[in-house]
C-alpha positions as CSV (number, residue, x, y, z in Angstrom):
1,M,82.1,110.3,160.7
2,Q,82.4,111.9,164.1
3,L,85.7,112.8,165.6
4,S,86.4,112.1,169.3
5,K,87.2,115.2,171.3
6,S,90.3,113.9,172.9
7,D,92.7,113.2,170.0
8,N,91.0,114.1,166.7
9,E,90.7,110.4,165.6
10,P,87.5,108.9,164.2
11,N,85.1,107.7,166.9
12,T,84.5,104.0,166.2
13,A,82.4,103.2,169.3
14,G,79.4,101.8,167.5
15,A,81.0,101.1,164.1
16,G,81.8,97.4,164.8
17,V,85.5,97.8,164.0
18,A,87.6,94.7,164.9
19,A,90.0,95.2,167.8
20,D,92.4,92.6,166.4
21,T,93.4,93.7,162.9
22,G,95.3,90.4,162.3
23,K,92.0,88.7,161.5
24,V,90.6,91.3,159.2
25,H,92.4,90.3,156.0
26,T,92.4,86.9,154.3
27,P,95.1,84.8,156.0
28,T,95.6,82.6,152.9
29,M,97.0,85.4,150.8
30,T,100.5,85.4,151.9
31,L,103.3,87.3,150.2
32,K,104.5,84.1,148.5
33,N,101.0,83.5,147.2
34,A,100.7,87.1,145.9
35,A,104.1,86.7,144.2
36,L,103.0,83.5,142.6
37,L,99.7,85.1,141.3
38,A,101.7,88.1,139.9
39,L,104.1,85.7,138.3
40,I,101.4,83.7,136.6
41,G,99.7,86.9,135.3
42,T,103.0,88.2,134.1
43,I,103.9,85.0,132.3
44,L,100.6,85.1,130.4
45,I,101.2,88.7,129.3
46,T,104.8,87.8,128.4
47,V,103.6,84.9,126.2
48,L,101.1,87.2,124.5
49,L,103.7,90.0,123.8
50,V,106.3,87.5,122.5
51,W,103.7,86.0,120.2
52,T,102.9,89.5,119.0
53,F,106.6,90.2,118.5
54,F,106.9,87.0,116.5
55,F,104.0,88.0,114.2
56,N,105.5,91.5,113.8
57,V,108.8,89.9,112.6
58,V,106.9,87.7,110.2
59,N,104.9,90.7,108.9
60,V,108.0,92.9,108.5
61,L,109.6,90.1,106.5
62,R,106.5,89.9,104.3
63,G,106.5,93.7,103.9
64,L,103.1,94.2,105.5
65,V,104.2,96.5,108.3
66,P,107.1,99.0,108.7
67,A,110.2,97.8,110.4
68,L,109.9,100.4,113.1
69,T,107.1,98.4,114.7
70,L,109.7,95.8,115.7
71,F,111.3,98.3,118.0
72,S,108.3,99.0,120.2
73,S,107.2,95.3,120.1
74,F,110.7,94.2,121.2
75,I,110.7,96.8,124.0
76,Y,107.3,95.6,125.3
77,A,108.2,91.9,125.1
78,F,111.6,92.4,126.8
79,A,110.2,94.6,129.6
80,C,107.5,92.1,130.4
81,L,110.0,89.2,130.3
82,S,112.2,91.2,132.8
83,V,109.3,91.7,135.1
84,A,108.5,88.0,134.9
85,V,112.1,87.1,135.8
86,F,111.8,89.5,138.8
87,F,108.6,87.9,140.0
88,Y,110.1,84.5,139.7
89,A,113.2,85.5,141.7
90,F,110.9,87.2,144.3
91,H,108.7,84.2,144.6
92,R,111.7,81.9,145.1
93,A,113.1,84.2,147.7
94,Q,109.9,84.0,149.9
95,S,109.9,81.2,152.4
């Protein structure tokens, strides 16, 4: 990439760079849509981690796994649930 001699910025004379950067990115991906997409993904992960926590509780009661596995499983499920609540509130706050 060549630098212009005047202000040390890249020379984009023949590069075909758009002058109006408002039309470069996809206009349909608004902040509200991005928050909804993040919320959906986080809900799916939360369901998976709560399901894993439930099976860890059942396996601890059966004596198949040590009780210490409940601690990490609970932390993961609670943290993911907290992030899902944040994304829900963030999505609702967007207008």
